[in-house]
N, C-alpha and C positions, 0 to 999 in steps of 0.2 A: 503496497499500499504504501498511499504518495501522498501529498498535498498535492493537491491537483492543482489550483489558484486559491486567491488573496483575494481579500476586499476589504475595504474599508469606506466607513460613512462618514466624513469627516462634521456635518448637520446633521442629527437624526430626523429618519424619514423624508429626507431630500434623496437622490441619487448618490449612487456611493463611485466609488473607485477601482478599481482591477491592481493592483501592483504587484509588483514580484518578490517586494522583501517587504518586513517591516519590525522597525521595534519594540520592543516589549518596556511596561514600566508599571508600577501597581495597582491602573485601572486596566487595563490591558494591552491593547494595540496602538500605539501613540501617533494622535490624528485619529480616532476612532470615535468617531461622537463627544467630541468635546464641547461641541456649539449645540445648539436649543432652541426652540422655535415655542415661545409661551403666549397662551392670550393674556386677556388683560389682568387675568387673577392671577399669574407666573403658572396654572397649568400648562402641561406638556402639548403639544399642538400635534400628531399625528396622519398619516393619509387616511388613517383609521377615519375620517370624520373629512381630512381636508385633503382631497384626491388631488388637489394642484401641486401638493410638494412633489409627485412625481415629475413635474415640468421644472423643476429649479434644479441643476446643475449645480453642484458642489468639486472646488478643488481645493490644496492648497501647496506653499512650495513651502520654505527655512520656515517666512516672515507672514505672511499671510491668507487668508480663506478670500476665493473669488467666487462669490456667485453668479451664475448665469441664468437669465431666461429669454428665450426667444424676443422681441420687439423692445426690449433696455437693455441699459446700458450695464455692461458689469459692474460687480459692487465690491469692493476690495475692504478686509476686515482683517485687523492685526489679529494675529495668530496667539501670541502673546501673552499671559496674564495681561492683567493692565494696575499699577499698584493706585492708579488713582479712581479705577472703576467702582461706578456705585453696585453695592451689592445690595440684589437684590432674593428673598424667598421664592423659591420655586419648587414644580410640584414634582412627581412621577412615580406615578400608580400611585405607589401606598407611602413613598417616601418623600416624606412635606420638610416643608421648610429646611430645605436646600438649600445656600450659600454660592449664590450662582452673578457671575460678573456683566450687569448689561454691558453691553456693546454699543449703545446710542443713540441717537435719533437720527441719523443716518441708514443703517442697515434697519432699522425697523420702521421709518417710512416706504424702504423697499422692498420689504418682504412683504407689507401691510397692501398695498399695491401690487406685487406680486401674487399674493393667495388668497384677494380680495377678501381680506378679514382684518380687522387689527388684530396685529402679533408684535410680540419685540424678540431680537436675537441677544440669548445670553452666551455666556464662557464658561468654562470650568476654571478656576484660580485656585490658590493658594489654600482659600476657606474652605471650600470644596472638600464635604466627606461623605461618602455613603457605602455603608459596608454592604456585601452582599445578602441577600437577607437569611436572617440567622442557622433558617433549620437546613442551608446547603453550605457554610460557611465554615473555615478554619480560621484562628485568629489570623490579622491580615488581608484578609479576602474582600477587595474592593473594588467597585466599581463605576461605571462614569454615567450618562446618557441614558445607556441601553437600557432595555426593558429590567433586568432583573442581571443580567448574568456578561460575564467581560466578552465571551467567545459564544458563533454558535454555528455548528458543526454541520455540512450532510454533504453529503454523497453521487458522486455520477451517477452508480448505481442504483439509489433509491430514485433518481430524479428519471432516468431511466425506465424501470416498474411502473411507478407511475405514469408517465406518457406512454408508457402502454396501454394499458388501460384507458388512459382517457383516448387517445385511440381507437380504443378497440368500441368505445359508444360515439363513435365518428365524429370526435369534437376534435381541437387542433391543441396541438401539443404544446406545454407552457416551457418557459427559461428558467431557467434556475437564476435571474433576477429577480423573480417573484418573489424567494423565500429571504432574500437580502441575507446568506451567510454570510461570515466571513472567511471560512473554512470550506476548500468543497476538497473528499477525499476521494481520490481514485486509487482501482486497484482489488475495493471490495465487495461484498455481496449487499442485495438490495436490502435495507434498512440493519448490516447489518453493524449501523453503529450506536441503536437501540440498546447492545446490551454490553459498552463500555462502560468502566467504572474509572480508570485514570488509561492515557495514553503517552505515548514521545513524540510528539511532532521534531525529527531535526533532533538537536539540542533543549528542547522545552517540554515541561511536563503538562499534563493539564489531568484535570479529575471533573468527571464530570456530575452535573447539574439538573439532570432532569433534562424528559422528554419537550421538546418546543410545540405550546399547542400555538395554531396557526389562526390566525385572522384574515379579514376579508381584504387586507393588501394582496394577500398572495393574489386574493381576483383581480387587482389592478394593474394592466400596463403598464408597466415601470417608463415607457418613451409617451407616452400618451394621455396617461390616468385616468383610462374608460376604461368600469367594470364587469366582470363577466358570470360566470358561477365554475367554470372552473380554476383551480384546481379541487375547489371545497366538496363539489358537489364527489369529483373521484373518492376522495381522501375518506368523506363522510361515508363512504360504501366499504371501507376497508382498514382505516386508520382511527377507529373511535378511541378517547381514553379510556377503559375499562374504570377510571375512576371519577371520570364529568362525562358522560356518555354524548352527551350535548357537544364535544371538545374533538378536535382531532387533532391528530402527531404526523410531526415531519424535519426531524431533525434534533439534532442533540446539543443541550446547552452544556459549557464548560468554562471552570474555572483553572485559573492558570498558576500552576504551584511554583514555577519560575518565573518569578516576579522582572525579572530582566533577559535579556537574551534580545535573539532576533527567529523571525519566522522567516520562509525564505520558501517558492516555488519550488516545487520537487522533490524537499524534504521527505526520507521515510517515516514511517507512518508505523509506531508500534504498538500495537495493544499490549498492556502491564498489567492489568486487570477486568 
């Protein structure tokens, strides 16, 4: 098995980037979900409720985040924490009162126009602390603005089996970007990742956090924002969560036990437990 592709999402729920290498820190892959779009109450915004977020591209270099949308000038935002930034409380699911840095009025105005709804952009800085949920954490396990875990892994084998079933129903295949993984594993059997407890990717050891429950974002075209019924319809036929039958699973959440180092496309993947 090997790391077939590697992805980061600079701003939660905006478009992601395929990268060849990612450096790790305590929160996960550096550059992954370090920015967040929030509503007037500081609540996190995602494609679940604002499908237009799929239309906004996000890229990073050493100094800045760049946002792009058709018909608008590019927006550049300081990437590094700003000691002078206003700290605001934000919420991601049940994590409330997280201290994030407000990125200012210009990004807020740009995103409010792009998404056709009032919002602001915030960034992780030194004041931000968010532990992984206790039932899945060990001391020192932290996460950024991701839903719950630092990493999400899927596999080419699982997508292949899912698309085989979708095709058999006369519907069109779905691409991997619908699932917004960080890590795509090649060379394993369909849904083999469900059984992993600990794995090593290159020199990085990761621990399973549990299956990923999928939402309407998987049915959202990541280039157009259009919504359909696949893959949720097909997943509901064979991938229901036994503990929550109204939910479906695809992919494995992971916590990195190695808090520093690098991941590289092509790294070997070894199951430890």
